[in-house]
TORBASE-413772 format. One record per atom (N, C-alpha, C): residue in three letters; x, z, y. Coordinates in steps of 0.02 Angstrom, whole numbers, padded with zeros to 5 digits, always signed. Layout:
<atoms>
alaXZY
...
</atoms>
This chain:
<atoms>
unk+00274+00040+01399
unk+00263+00009+01334
unk+00298-00059+01329
unk+00325-00075+01271
unk+00355-00140+01261
unk+00301-00193+01259
unk+00320-00252+01280
unk+00273-00308+01275
unk+00254-00319+01202
unk+00190-00331+01190
unk+00167-00341+01122
unk+00136-00279+01092
unk+00151-00221+01118
unk+00118-00160+01096
unk+00068-00141+01150
unk+00004-00146+01133
unk-00049-00136+01182
unk-00074-00065+01178
unk-00074-00030+01233
unk-00105+00036+01235
unk-00170+00028+01273
unk-00218+00072+01258
unk-00283+00059+01288
unk-00323+00123+01297
unk-00372+00119+01339
unk-00422+00171+01349
unk-00484+00136+01376
unk-00538+00137+01337
unk-00596+00098+01358
unk-00661+00131+01335
unk-00717+00115+01367
unk-00782+00141+01347
unk-00808+00106+01285
unk-00864+00129+01256
unk-00892+00096+01197
unk-00904+00022+01211
unk-00886-00021+01162
unk-00890-00093+01173
unk-00927-00127+01115
unk-00974-00093+01083
unk-01005-00121+01024
unk-01054-00176+01041
unk-01056-00226+00997
unk-01104-00280+01003
unk-01112-00312+00935
unk-01160-00357+00928
unk-01168-00394+00865
unk-01188-00349+00808
unk-01154-00358+00751
unk-01175-00323+00690
unk-01154-00250+00689
unk-01110-00230+00732
unk-01084-00161+00729
unk-01134-00112+00756
unk-01126-00049+00736
unk-01173+00003+00753
unk-01140+00054+00798
unk-01172+00076+00852
unk-01143+00127+00895
unk-01126+00188+00854
unk-01070+00219+00869
unk-01047+00275+00829
unk-01089+00338+00838
unk-01132+00339+00887
unk-01174+00398+00897
unk-01238+00394+00856
unk-01252+00337+00823
unk-01312+00329+00784
unk-01314+00377+00725
unk-01373+00391+00699
unk-01380+00436+00642
unk-01346+00406+00581
unk-01322+00447+00535
unk-01290+00421+00475
unk-01336+00373+00437
unk-01305+00323+00406
unk-01342+00272+00371
unk-01367+00299+00304
unk-01423+00270+00280
unk-01450+00289+00215
unk-01431+00237+00164
unk-01419+00259+00104
unk-01409+00212+00048
unk-01477+00181+00033
unk-01477+00114+00025
unk-01539+00079+00012
unk-01536+00045-00056
unk-01596+00035-00086
unk-01597+00001-00150
unk-01593-00074-00140
unk-01598-00112-00195
unk-01589-00184-00191
unk-01643-00219-00150
unk-01700-00187-00140
unk-01753-00217-00099
unk-01745-00201-00026
unk-01697-00157-00010
unk-01686-00139+00060
unk-01722-00076+00080
unk-01762-00047+00035
unk-01799+00014+00051
unk-01754+00075+00046
unk-01763+00122+00091
unk-01723+00183+00089
unk-01739+00222+00026
unk-01689+00249-00007
unk-01699+00288-00068
unk-01706+00361-00049
unk-01762+00391-00065
unk-01771+00461-00048
unk-01824+00492-00094
unk-01814+00557-00110
unk-01864+00594-00148
unk-01858+00583-00223
unk-01877+00636-00262
unk-01882+00630-00334
unk-01817+00613-00369
unk-01826+00584-00428
unk-01768+00569-00470
unk-01724+00515-00441
unk-01753+00473-00397
unk-01715+00418-00368
unk-01682+00437-00303
unk-01683+00501-00286
unk-01655+00521-00222
unk-01580+00511-00221
unk-01554+00497-00162
unk-01482+00486-00154
unk-01455+00538-00106
unk-01397+00564-00121
unk-01366+00612-00075
unk-01353+00579-00008
unk-01354+00617+00047
unk-01340+00588+00112
unk-01273+00553+00113
unk-01273+00496+00146
unk-01211+00457+00150
unk-01158+00497+00187
unk-01098+00497+00160
unk-01043+00531+00194
unk-01028+00494+00259
unk-01021+00531+00313
unk-01010+00501+00378
unk-00941+00520+00404
unk-00892+00475+00400
unk-00824+00492+00421
unk-00817+00503+00496
unk-00869+00485+00535
unk-00866+00495+00607
unk-00868+00569+00626
unk-00896+00610+00582
unk-00906+00680+00600
unk-00840+00718+00607
unk-00787+00693+00576
unk-00722+00728+00582
unk-00670+00685+00618
unk-00693+00631+00649
unk-00646+00585+00682
unk-00626+00611+00751
unk-00564+00597+00770
unk-00540+00612+00837
unk-00558+00554+00884
unk-00556+00568+00949
unk-00575+00517+00998
unk-00532+00454+00991
unk-00467+00463+00984
unk-00423+00404+00981
unk-00437+00363+00917
unk-00459+00397+00863
unk-00477+00361+00802
unk-00540+00320+00812
unk-00589+00349+00847
unk-00651+00313+00862
unk-00636+00253+00908
unk-00593+00263+00957
unk-00577+00209+01004
unk-00543+00151+00967
unk-00496+00167+00924
unk-00462+00115+00887
unk-00509+00079+00839
unk-00555+00116+00809
unk-00605+00085+00765
unk-00649+00036+00803
unk-00669+00056+00864
unk-00711+00012+00905
unk-00676-00055+00917
unk-00612-00051+00933
unk-00575-00113+00944
unk-00570-00153+00879
unk-00560-00120+00823
unk-00552-00154+00759
unk-00616-00189+00736
unk-00674-00163+00758
unk-00737-00196+00741
unk-00741-00265+00773
unk-00711-00272+00832
unk-00716-00334+00870
unk-00659-00383+00857
unk-00600-00357+00842
unk-00541-00399+00836
unk-00497-00378+00777
unk-00456-00424+00754
unk-00403-00406+00706
unk-00351-00365+00743
unk-00335-00306+00717
unk-00286-00264+00751
unk-00238-00233+00700
unk-00180-00212+00726
unk-00131-00174+00689
unk-00123-00107+00724
unk-00140-00053+00691
unk-00136+00013+00721
unk-00065+00040+00712
unk-00034+00054+00769
unk+00035+00080+00769
unk+00033+00153+00792
unk+00035+00198+00742
unk+00034+00270+00755
unk+00083+00303+00708
unk+00109+00360+00728
unk+00157+00396+00687
unk+00127+00424+00623
unk+00171+00443+00578
unk+00150+00474+00515
unk+00110+00538+00529
unk+00054+00546+00495
unk+00013+00605+00503
unk-00038+00601+00559
unk-00045+00542+00590
unk-00092+00534+00646
unk-00161+00509+00623
unk-00171+00500+00559
unk-00238+00482+00534
unk-00254+00408+00536
unk-00206+00366+00521
unk-00219+00294+00520
unk-00269+00275+00465
unk-00262+00307+00407
unk-00308+00291+00352
unk-00380+00308+00370
unk-00389+00361+00408
unk-00458+00379+00427
unk-00488+00326+00474
unk-00446+00295+00514
unk-00471+00240+00556
unk-00494+00182+00512
unk-00457+00168+00459
unk-00478+00117+00411
unk-00544+00135+00378
unk-00552+00199+00361
unk-00615+00222+00332
unk-00672+00214+00381
unk-00661+00231+00445
unk-00712+00221+00496
unk-00732+00148+00501
unk-00683+00103+00497
unk-00698+00032+00501
unk-00739+00009+00441
unk-00723+00033+00381
unk-00764+00018+00322
unk-00836+00040+00334
unk-00844+00099+00361
unk-00911+00127+00374
unk-00949+00082+00422
unk-00916+00060+00476
unk-00949+00018+00526
unk-00968-00050+00498
unk-00929-00076+00452
unk-00943-00141+00422
unk-00980-00132+00355
unk-01008-00074+00344
unk-01038-00057+00280
unk-01093-00103+00258
unk-01133-00128+00305
unk-01188-00173+00286
unk-01163-00237+00254
unk-01101-00255+00268
unk-01073-00317+00239
unk-01031-00302+00177
unk-01024-00238+00160
unk-00984-00218+00102
unk-01027-00189+00046
unk-01078-00150+00065
unk-01120-00118+00014
unk-01160-00169-00025
unk-01168-00156-00090
unk-01210-00198-00131
unk-01283-00192-00108
unk-01322-00247-00111
unk-01309-00309-00147
unk-01268-00362-00109
unk-01236-00344-00054
unk-01194-00392-00019
unk-01139-00417-00067
unk-01121-00480-00060
unk-01069-00509-00102
unk-00999-00496-00075
unk-00995-00471-00013
unk-00930-00458+00017
unk-00900-00393-00007
unk-00834-00388-00005
unk-00799-00327-00025
unk-00745-00311+00026
unk-00723-00250+00024
unk-00664-00229+00062
unk-00606-00224+00013
unk-00550-00254+00031
unk-00489-00248-00009
unk-00437-00210+00032
unk-00415-00155+00005
unk-00365-00112+00037
unk-00300-00120+00000
unk-00249-00146+00034
unk-00184-00158+00003
unk-00134-00103+00021
unk-00099-00078-00029
unk-00046-00029-00018
unk+00014-00051-00058
unk+00075-00045-00031
unk+00133-00076-00063
unk+00160-00041-00125
unk+00139+00020-00139
unk+00164+00055-00198
unk+00107+00086-00238
unk+00120+00098-00301
unk+00069+00127-00345
unk+00046+00196-00322
unk+00091+00242-00305
unk+00068+00307-00280
unk+00023+00301-00219
unk+00039+00255-00174
unk-00004+00246-00115
unk-00072+00219-00134
unk-00074+00173-00182
unk-00139+00147-00205
unk-00182+00205-00231
unk-00154+00247-00273
unk-00191+00303-00300
unk-00214+00351-00245
unk-00168+00366-00200
unk-00182+00414-00146
unk-00237+00388-00101
unk-00232+00325-00080
unk-00281+00298-00033
unk-00349+00289-00065
unk-00351+00273-00129
unk-00415+00268-00164
unk-00452+00335-00164
unk-00415+00388-00175
unk-00445+00456-00173
unk-00471+00472-00104
unk-00432+00456-00052
unk-00453+00469+00017
unk-00518+00433+00032
unk-00523+00370+00013
unk-00583+00330+00028
unk-00643+00358-00010
unk-00633+00376-00074
unk-00687+00405-00113
unk-00712+00471-00083
unk-00666+00511-00059
unk-00685+00576-00031
unk-00719+00570+00038
unk-00706+00514+00073
unk-00730+00507+00141
unk-00793+00464+00147
unk-00809+00425+00096
unk-00866+00379+00099
unk-00906+00381+00035
unk-00961+00344+00035
unk-01001+00338-00027
unk-00992+00270-00059
unk-00941+00233-00039
unk-00928+00168-00069
unk-00907+00175-00142
unk-00920+00122-00180
unk-00896+00119-00249
unk-00824+00094-00247
unk-00777+00137-00265
unk-00706+00124-00256
unk-00671+00119-00324
unk-00626+00070-00330
unk-00584+00064-00389
unk-00513+00049-00367
unk-00464+00068-00408
unk-00394+00053-00392
unk-00364+00008-00446
unk-00316-00033-00425
unk-00287-00084-00470
unk-00212-00088-00457
unk-00173-00085-00511
unk-00100-00093-00505
unk-00073-00109-00574
unk-00017-00145-00576
unk+00012-00164-00640
unk-00041-00199-00683
unk-00046-00178-00745
unk-00097-00207-00789
unk-00140-00153-00820
unk-00149-00096-00783
unk-00181-00038-00814
unk-00255-00049-00828
unk-00288-00098-00794
unk-00358-00111-00809
unk-00367-00171-00855
unk-00313-00207-00868
unk-00314-00263-00915
unk-00367-00315-00898
unk-00372-00333-00834
unk-00418-00385-00811
unk-00380-00451-00809
unk-00398-00497-00853
unk-00357-00557-00862
unk-00394-00623-00848
unk-00460-00621-00843
unk-00497-00684-00836
unk-00540-00683-00773
unk-00564-00743-00756
unk-00609-00749-00699
unk-00672-00707-00708
unk-00699-00706-00769
unk-00759-00667-00783
unk-00746-00592-00776
unk-00687-00570-00797
unk-00669-00499-00789
unk-00672-00478-00716
unk-00642-00519-00673
unk-00640-00502-00602
unk-00707-00513-00568
unk-00745-00562-00591
unk-00812-00573-00563
unk-00855-00511-00574
unk-00852-00484-00635
unk-00890-00423-00651
unk-00866-00364-00609
unk-00800-00359-00600
unk-00772-00304-00561
unk-00795-00307-00488
unk-00796-00367-00460
unk-00817-00375-00390
unk-00891-00362-00382
unk-00930-00380-00432
unk-01003-00368-00429
unk-01019-00294-00430
unk-00975-00253-00459
unk-00989-00182-00468
unk-00952-00138-00418
unk-00905-00166-00380
unk-00861-00126-00337
unk-00867-00148-00265
unk-00862-00100-00219
unk-00868-00115-00147
unk-00801-00112-00111
unk-00759-00065-00132
unk-00692-00060-00102
unk-00641-00063-00159
unk-00598-00113-00157
unk-00547-00123-00208
unk-00479-00106-00178
unk-00447-00053-00203
unk-00381-00032-00178
unk-00329-00056-00228
unk-00281-00095-00204
unk-00234-00126-00251
unk-00166-00138-00219
unk-00117-00151-00261
unk-00053-00174-00237
unk-00059-00247-00216
unk-00019-00270-00168
unk-00026-00339-00144
unk-00012-00391-00197
unk+00031-00376-00245
unk+00047-00425-00297
unk-00015-00440-00340
unk-00057-00390-00349
unk-00119-00401-00387
unk-00164-00450-00351
unk-00174-00440-00285
unk-00216-00486-00247
unk-00186-00556-00245
unk-00121-00561-00234
unk-00088-00626-00231
unk-00098-00664-00297
unk-00088-00630-00352
unk-00098-00660-00418
unk-00169-00686-00426
unk-00218-00645-00407
unk-00288-00664-00415
unk-00309-00721-00368
unk-00281-00722-00308
unk-00296-00777-00262
unk-00267-00842-00290
unk-00207-00839-00316
unk-00175-00900-00342
unk-00211-00927-00404
unk-00244-00883-00441
unk-00281-00905-00500
unk-00356-00912-00487
unk-00375-00904-00424
unk-00446-00911-00403
unk-00491-00859-00437
unk-00463-00803-00460
unk-00504-00749-00485
unk-00539-00714-00427
unk-00507-00712-00370
unk-00536-00687-00307
unk-00524-00742-00255
unk-00575-00754-00213
unk-00567-00802-00159
unk-00574-00766-00092
unk-00540-00790-00041
unk-00537-00755+00022
unk-00606-00751+00055
unk-00652-00797+00040
unk-00718-00795+00072
unk-00760-00737+00047
unk-00739-00704-00008
unk-00775-00645-00032
unk-00753-00581+00003
unk-00697-00585+00039
unk-00668-00525+00069
unk-00694-00516+00140
unk-00733-00464+00151
unk-00759-00449+00218
unk-00706-00415+00261
unk-00670-00369+00231
unk-00619-00330+00267
unk-00556-00326+00224
unk-00500-00346+00253
unk-00436-00345+00218
unk-00389-00298+00256
unk-00369-00244+00223
unk-00329-00191+00254
unk-00259-00192+00225
unk-00209-00191+00270
unk-00139-00189+00250
unk-00109-00122+00269
unk-00095-00080+00219
unk-00060-00017+00233
unk+00015-00031+00235
unk+00049+00003+00282
unk+00121-00009+00292
unk+00135-00084+00301
unk+00097-00113+00348
unk+00097-00186+00355
unk+00162-00215+00382
unk+00208-00172+00406
unk+00272-00198+00431
unk+00311-00235+00377
unk+00295-00221+00313
unk+00329-00257+00259
unk+00317-00332+00262
unk+00262-00352+00294
unk+00245-00423+00296
unk+00297-00465+00331
unk+00327-00439+00384
unk+00377-00478+00421
unk+00448-00460+00402
unk+00456-00410+00360
unk+00523-00389+00340
unk+00553-00434+00286
unk+00510-00458+00242
unk+00533-00501+00187
unk+00490-00564+00184
unk+00521-00621+00185
unk+00483-00684+00185
unk+00442-00692+00122
unk+00466-00665+00067
unk+00430-00673+00003
unk+00389-00611-00015
unk+00382-00565+00031
unk+00341-00507+00016
unk+00269-00531+00005
unk+00233-00502-00044
unk+00164-00523-00057
unk+00119-00521+00004
unk+00128-00473+00049
unk+00089-00472+00111
unk+00095-00538+00148
unk+00158-00561+00157
unk+00170-00623+00194
unk+00142-00683+00156
unk+00150-00683+00090
unk+00126-00740+00051
unk+00050-00744+00051
unk+00017-00688+00049
unk-00057-00688+00052
unk-00081-00720+00117
unk-00051-00700+00172
unk-00073-00727+00237
unk-00055-00800+00245
unk+00005-00819+00225
unk+00027-00888+00234
unk-00010-00937+00189
unk-00025-00916+00128
unk-00055-00962+00079
unk-00131-00963+00080
unk-00163-00907+00100
unk-00235-00903+00089
unk-00277-00884+00150
unk-00245-00865+00204
unk-00284-00847+00264
unk-00285-00906+00311
unk-00344-00935+00321
unk-00351-00994+00364
unk-00413-00986+00407
unk-00403-00979+00472
unk-00459-00969+00517
unk-00497-01034+00532
unk-00469-01090+00511
unk-00500-01154+00528
unk-00550-01178+00476
unk-00547-01150+00416
unk-00592-01172+00364
unk-00625-01112+00331
unk-00691-01116+00322
unk-00728-01065+00285
unk-00727-00997+00317
unk-00753-00948+00280
unk-00754-00879+00303
unk-00685-00848+00294
unk-00668-00803+00338
unk-00606-00767+00330
unk-00618-00694+00348
unk-00580-00648+00320
unk-00594-00577+00328
unk-00571-00549+00395
unk-00600-00493+00413
unk-00572-00453+00468
unk-00506-00423+00442
unk-00455-00426+00483
unk-00389-00400+00464
unk-00377-00334+00500
unk-00354-00284+00462
unk-00337-00219+00491
unk-00271-00197+00461
unk-00220-00190+00503
unk-00155-00167+00480
unk-00139-00097+00504
unk-00097-00062+00467
unk-00076+00005+00485
unk-00001+00011+00477
unk+00032+00042+00525
unk+00103+00054+00519
unk+00125+00111+00564
unk+00174+00148+00540
unk+00206+00199+00582
unk+00270+00171+00613
unk+00289+00112+00591
unk+00350+00080+00616
unk+00342+00005+00611
unk+00323-00029+00666
unk+00309-00100+00663
unk+00370-00144+00648
unk+00429-00114+00649
unk+00489-00151+00630
unk+00528-00109+00580
unk+00563-00143+00535
unk+00608-00108+00489
unk+00671-00149+00482
unk+00722-00118+00455
unk+00785-00153+00447
unk+00826-00149+00510
unk+00864-00203+00525
unk+00910-00203+00580
unk+00879-00225+00646
unk+00815-00248+00644
unk+00783-00270+00705
unk+00768-00212+00751
unk+00755-00226+00814
unk+00735-00173+00860
unk+00791-00135+00892
unk+00853-00162+00889
unk+00909-00126+00920
unk+00904-00129+00996
unk+00866-00175+01023
unk+00854-00178+01095
unk+00783-00202+01106
unk+00761-00202+01169
unk+00692-00220+01184
unk+00675-00291+01164
unk+00722-00337+01171
unk+00710-00407+01153
unk+00697-00414+01078
unk+00739-00381+01037
unk+00729-00383+00965
unk+00663-00350+00946
unk+00648-00295+00979
unk+00586-00258+00965
unk+00526-00303+00978
unk+00526-00337+01035
unk+00471-00381+01054
unk+00465-00439+01004
unk+00521-00466+00983
unk+00521-00521+00935
unk+00490-00499+00869
unk+00508-00440+00846
unk+00480-00415+00783
unk+00405-00403+00788
unk+00384-00374+00844
unk+00313-00361+00855
unk+00274-00426+00855
unk+00298-00475+00893
unk+00264-00540+00897
unk+00261-00574+00829
unk+00314-00568+00791
unk+00315-00598+00724
unk+00262-00567+00679
unk+00256-00501+00682
unk+00206-00467+00642
unk+00136-00486+00664
unk+00125-00489+00729
unk+00059-00508+00755
unk+00040-00579+00733
unk+00087-00625+00737
unk+00072-00695+00718
unk+00057-00700+00644
unk+00094-00664+00603
unk+00085-00668+00531
unk+00018-00640+00509
unk-00003-00585+00539
unk-00067-00554+00520
unk-00125-00576+00563
unk-00113-00621+00611
unk-00166-00644+00656
unk-00200-00585+00689
unk-00161-00538+00714
unk-00187-00476+00742
unk-00144-00453+00799
unk-00170-00408+00840
unk-00134-00379+00896
unk-00118-00305+00881
unk-00058-00285+00901
unk-00037-00215+00890
unk-00068-00171+00944
unk-00098-00116+00922
unk-00128-00067+00968
unk-00099+00002+00954
unk-00085+00037+01008
unk-00067+00108+01003
unk-00108+00143+01056
unk-00089+00204+01074
unk-00126+00240+01125
unk-00079+00267+01178
unk-00105+00270+01239
unk-00066+00296+01296
unk-00067+00372+01298
unk-00127+00399+01288
unk-00134+00471+01296
unk-00107+00508+01235
unk-00052+00543+01243
unk-00020+00578+01187
unk-00043+00650+01179
unk-00083+00674+01227
unk-00102+00745+01226
unk-00141+00761+01163
unk-00191+00719+01147
unk-00232+00733+01088
unk-00190+00729+01024
unk-00144+00682+01022
unk-00100+00676+00964
unk-00057+00739+00955
unk-00032+00764+01011
unk+00010+00824+01008
unk-00029+00884+00982
unk-00094+00886+00995
unk-00136+00940+00970
unk-00153+00933+00896
unk-00149+00871+00871
unk-00168+00856+00802
unk-00109+00857+00755
unk-00055+00825+00776
unk+00003+00815+00732
unk+00053+00871+00743
unk+00069+00905+00690
unk+00117+00960+00694
unk+00188+00932+00699
unk+00225+00957+00747
unk+00295+00936+00754
unk+00338+00974+00703
unk+00381+00939+00667
unk+00422+00973+00617
unk+00474+01018+00648
unk+00489+01071+00614
unk+00543+01116+00635
unk+00607+01091+00603
unk+00647+01057+00642
unk+00707+01023+00616
unk+00765+01072+00610
unk+00793+01076+00550
unk+00852+01116+00538
unk+00906+01072+00510
unk+00965+01075+00538
unk+01021+01032+00517
unk+01072+01074+00478
unk+01086+01053+00418
unk+01135+01087+00376
unk+01194+01039+00365
unk+01253+01061+00384
unk+01312+01019+00377
unk+01345+01032+00309
unk+01372+00980+00280
unk+01408+00989+00217
unk+01470+00944+00217
unk+01518+00964+00179
unk+01581+00927+00178
unk+01580+00872+00126
unk+01636+00838+00120
unk+01641+00784+00070
unk+01640+00812-00001
unk+01621+00770-00049
unk+01621+00792-00118
unk+01692+00810-00141
unk+01695+00860-00181
unk+01761+00878-00209
unk+01783+00826-00259
unk+01847+00827-00274
unk+01875+00779-00322
unk+01842+00787-00391
unk+01825+00850-00409
unk+01795+00862-00474
unk+01725+00831-00479
unk+01686+00836-00424
unk+01619+00806-00423
unk+01624+00730-00426
unk+01671+00701-00387
unk+01680+00629-00388
unk+01699+00605-00457
unk+01743+00643-00491
unk+01763+00625-00558
unk+01706+00629-00607
unk+01664+00681-00599
unk+01605+00689-00642
unk+01558+00630-00633
unk+01546+00611-00569
unk+01502+00555-00556
unk+01528+00490-00587
unk+01593+00481-00584
unk+01622+00420-00613
unk+01608+00417-00688
unk+01611+00474-00721
unk+01594+00476-00793
unk+01521+00457-00804
unk+01477+00482-00759
unk+01405+00466-00765
unk+01393+00392-00752
unk+01427+00364-00701
unk+01420+00292-00688
unk+01438+00251-00750
unk+01493+00272-00781
unk+01516+00236-00840
unk+01465+00239-00897
unk+01434+00297-00906
unk+01383+00305-00959
unk+01323+00261-00944
unk+01300+00260-00881
unk+01242+00219-00863
unk+01256+00145-00872
unk+01317+00125-00856
unk+01336+00055-00866
unk+01337+00037-00940
unk+01362+00083-00982
unk+01363+00071-01054
unk+01293+00064-01082
unk+01248+00108-01059
unk+01178+00105-01082
unk+01146+00039-01060
unk+01160+00019-00999
unk+01133-00044-00973
unk+01155-00103-01016
unk+01219-00106-01030
unk+01247-00161-01070
unk+01217-00161-01141
unk+01211-00102-01171
unk+01182-00097-01238
unk+01110-00121-01240
unk+01071-00101-01191
unk+01000-00121-01189
unk+00993-00197-01180
unk+01033-00225-01136
unk+01030-00297-01124
unk+01052-00336-01186
unk+01105-00313-01218
unk+01130-00347-01279
unk+01077-00346-01334
unk+01044-00289-01341
unk+00994-00281-01394
unk+00935-00328-01383
unk+00911-00333-01321
unk+00852-00374-01308
unk+00869-00448-01310
unk+00931-00466-01294
unk+00952-00537-01298
unk+00951-00562-01369
unk+00966-00519-01416
unk+00968-00538-01486
unk+00897-00552-01513
unk+00847-00519-01484
unk+00779-00522-01511
unk+00733-00568-01472
unk+00751-00587-01411
unk+00705-00624-01367
unk+00716-00699-01373
unk+00659-00735-01381
unk+00662-00809-01384
unk+00639-00840-01319
unk+00605-00802-01278
unk+00578-00826-01214
unk+00628-00810-01159
unk+00666-00861-01137
unk+00719-00851-01089
unk+00693-00826-01022
unk+00637-00855-00999
unk+00609-00836-00934
unk+00587-00763-00934
unk+00552-00743-00987
unk+00529-00674-00993
unk+00588-00626-00997
unk+00640-00648-01033
unk+00701-00607-01040
unk+00734-00596-00972
unk+00738-00648-00931
unk+00768-00641-00865
unk+00730-00592-00822
unk+00664-00592-00827
unk+00623-00545-00788
unk+00635-00473-00810
unk+00639-00464-00876
unk+00652-00396-00903
unk+00719-00370-00880
unk+00769-00414-00883
unk+00837-00393-00863
unk+00839-00378-00788
unk+00805-00419-00749
unk+00805-00408-00677
unk+00774-00340-00660
unk+00720-00323-00694
unk+00688-00258-00682
unk+00734-00201-00703
unk+00767-00208-00761
unk+00814-00157-00784
unk+00870-00147-00732
unk+00898-00201-00707
unk+00952-00196-00658
unk+00928-00162-00594
unk+00866-00174-00576
unk+00838-00142-00517
unk+00832-00067-00527
unk+00808-00047-00586
unk+00803+00024-00603
unk+00873+00055-00605
unk+00920+00020-00636
unk+00990+00045-00641
unk+01019+00057-00571
unk+01010+00009-00526
unk+01037+00017-00458
unk+01006+00077-00423
unk+00941+00089-00435
unk+00908+00147-00404
unk+00937+00212-00430
unk+00951+00215-00494
unk+00978+00277-00523
unk+01050+00289-00500
unk+01088+00236-00493
unk+01157+00243-00467
unk+01154+00270-00396
unk+01107+00245-00357
unk+01098+00269-00288
unk+01081+00344-00289
unk+01035+00363-00333
unk+01016+00434-00337
unk+01075+00477-00357
unk+01113+00454-00405
unk+01171+00492-00429
unk+01221+00502-00372
unk+01229+00452-00332
unk+01277+00454-00276
unk+01254+00502-00222
unk+01188+00504-00209
unk+01163+00539-00150
unk+01128+00606-00165
unk+01097+00613-00223
unk+01061+00676-00236
unk+01084+00711-00299
unk+01134+00684-00332
unk+01165+00720-00387
unk+01130+00711-00454
unk+01157+00747-00504
unk+01135+00739-00573
unk+01062+00760-00584
unk+01044+00819-00560
unk+00975+00844-00570
unk+00924+00798-00538
unk+00939+00776-00477
unk+00893+00731-00442
unk+00886+00665-00478
unk+00941+00640-00507
unk+00939+00577-00543
unk+00897+00583-00606
unk+00904+00638-00642
unk+00863+00648-00702
unk+00789+00651-00684
unk+00774+00686-00629
unk+00704+00691-00607
unk+00677+00622-00589
unk+00717+00582-00553
unk+00696+00514-00534
unk+00683+00471-00596
unk+00728+00476-00645
unk+00720+00437-00707
unk+00656+00457-00744
unk+00641+00522-00745
unk+00579+00545-00777
unk+00518+00518-00741
unk+00520+00518-00675
unk+00464+00491-00636
unk+00452+00417-00653
unk+00506+00379-00655
unk+00500+00308-00670
unk+00475+00296-00740
unk+00499+00336-00787
unk+00478+00328-00857
unk+00405+00347-00866
unk+00380+00393-00824
unk+00310+00415-00830
unk+00261+00365-00802
unk+00286+00313-00769
unk+00239+00262-00744
unk+00256+00233-00677
unk+00298+00267-00638
unk+00312+00243-00571
unk+00358+00182-00570
unk+00382+00161-00629
unk+00419+00099-00631
unk+00376+00041-00607
unk+00310+00050-00608
unk+00265-00001-00581
unk+00280-00016-00508
unk+00304+00034-00472
unk+00323+00023-00402
unk+00375-00032-00397
unk+00425-00029-00442
unk+00478-00079-00441
unk+00451-00147-00462
unk+00405-00147-00509
unk+00376-00209-00532
unk+00337-00243-00476
unk+00301-00204-00437
unk+00258-00234-00386
unk+00298-00265-00329
unk+00358-00239-00314
unk+00396-00269-00259
unk+00446-00320-00286
unk+00445-00330-00351
unk+00487-00382-00382
unk+00452-00449-00374
unk+00484-00497-00341
unk+00453-00562-00328
unk+00434-00597-00393
unk+00470-00584-00448
unk+00455-00617-00511
unk+00399-00583-00549
unk+00378-00523-00525
unk+00320-00489-00553
unk+00326-00480-00629
unk+00379-00448-00652
unk+00387-00434-00723
unk+00337-00381-00744
unk+00294-00399-00793
unk+00242-00353-00814
unk+00260-00317-00880
unk+00319-00332-00907
unk+00341-00299-00968
unk+00399-00253-00951
unk+00386-00188-00952
unk+00438-00140-00932
unk+00469-00105-00993
unk+00462-00135-01052
unk+00487-00102-01113
unk+00563-00094-01111
unk+00598-00144-01085
unk+00671-00140-01081
unk+00692-00086-01032
unk+00660-00084-00974
unk+00675-00032-00924
unk+00659+00037-00952
unk+00605+00043-00990
unk+00587+00107-01020
unk+00640+00131-01070
unk+00666+00084-01110
unk+00719+00102-01158
unk+00781+00126-01121
unk+00798+00091-01068
unk+00856+00111-01028
unk+00846+00180-00998
unk+00786+00193-00970
unk+00772+00258-00939
unk+00774+00314-00991
unk+00745+00301-01049
unk+00743+00352-01101
unk+00814+00371-01123
unk+00856+00321-01135
unk+00925+00334-01155
unk+00965+00367-01099
unk+00951+00348-01038
unk+00986+00378-00981
unk+00969+00452-00973
unk+00906+00469-00981
unk+00885+00539-00975
unk+00919+00582-01028
unk+00921+00556-01089
unk+00954+00593-01144
unk+01028+00604-01129
unk+01061+00552-01106
unk+01133+00556-01092
unk+01148+00604-01034
unk+01109+00599-00981
unk+01121+00642-00923
unk+01103+00715-00937
unk+01052+00726-00979
unk+01035+00794-00998
unk+01092+00828-01036
unk+01127+00789-01077
unk+01185+00817-01113
unk+01240+00837-01064
unk+01250+00795-01013
unk+01299+00811-00961
unk+01280+00874-00924
unk+01214+00882-00912
unk+01190+00940-00875
unk+01202+01004-00915
unk+01193+01000-00981
unk+01203+01059-01024
unk+01276+01079-01027
unk+01320+01030-01021
unk+01392+01045-01025
unk+01421+01061-00957
</atoms>
């Protein structure tokens, strides 16, 4: 193992507020603390995520109860279920009437939706998801009411960063803070993950949350070309999240759980001159649409700052479609444009440091692009 990546195997280590994992499932209790049972006030048995957990998931959860950790496991190894186990173990500090909440951060809108469903299906917590401006929560009172009614808040990091900066949410209310795909924190200095930790996480003053990170790749980009770079990236991530990276030594159980893909390699030659020429025509059309949309909005907009954000988002969408056209062709580009127009443009908004919340210009560009490319497809 590289330095900084800790592998482990240990017996149960529970102490303090945590509950041994062999204990009977917890009961939902009313505001007086009495167990709810019988008659009209009966409550369904609490969902117990331990019943389907693997040994390595239980082991990692035990460590996470005691320390801030970053779980480093491959795709499909059940990292999210470890997060669910940790929520369950810290449930007494998350369930109402407790004032604490769990905030689960995911870097894209589809991941927010997906993880919210997983948590709802695996636990009895009151779960809500937040991204873009789809809930239209704009004031301190709006968020105060939301926190009073919700136990697990699944959101994009830009939403949390915005609320922390406006004091709509304060870090002392967060019992458990989960970072999905946490490697983004050290990849970009201005990524919301990094800004949240640098600006609002302080172990020296007040209460601070338990940190739990998840990643299938603790480094991204050009780092990690050798062991020294790898170690540097790992240490950087650990320092930023105030957590230690954990993986597992025993791979046998993983091999029994995670299906290995059947890899098939298909070779293809360079694009023909006719395809390259066709693409050039498409590039030209997309550029013309881009220029037309920007010219139109410049004539009508009086707010220069808002205009710059709209244009930046449009250019980001344009670059993505050019990339699609280059690599997956006309049909794939049309499909990508439809996905973005249907709502996934929020993904681009959330990773945009300027956080443009008005996607009307990008929508106009996408709509015109789809119409133009569909005509090319018909011909």
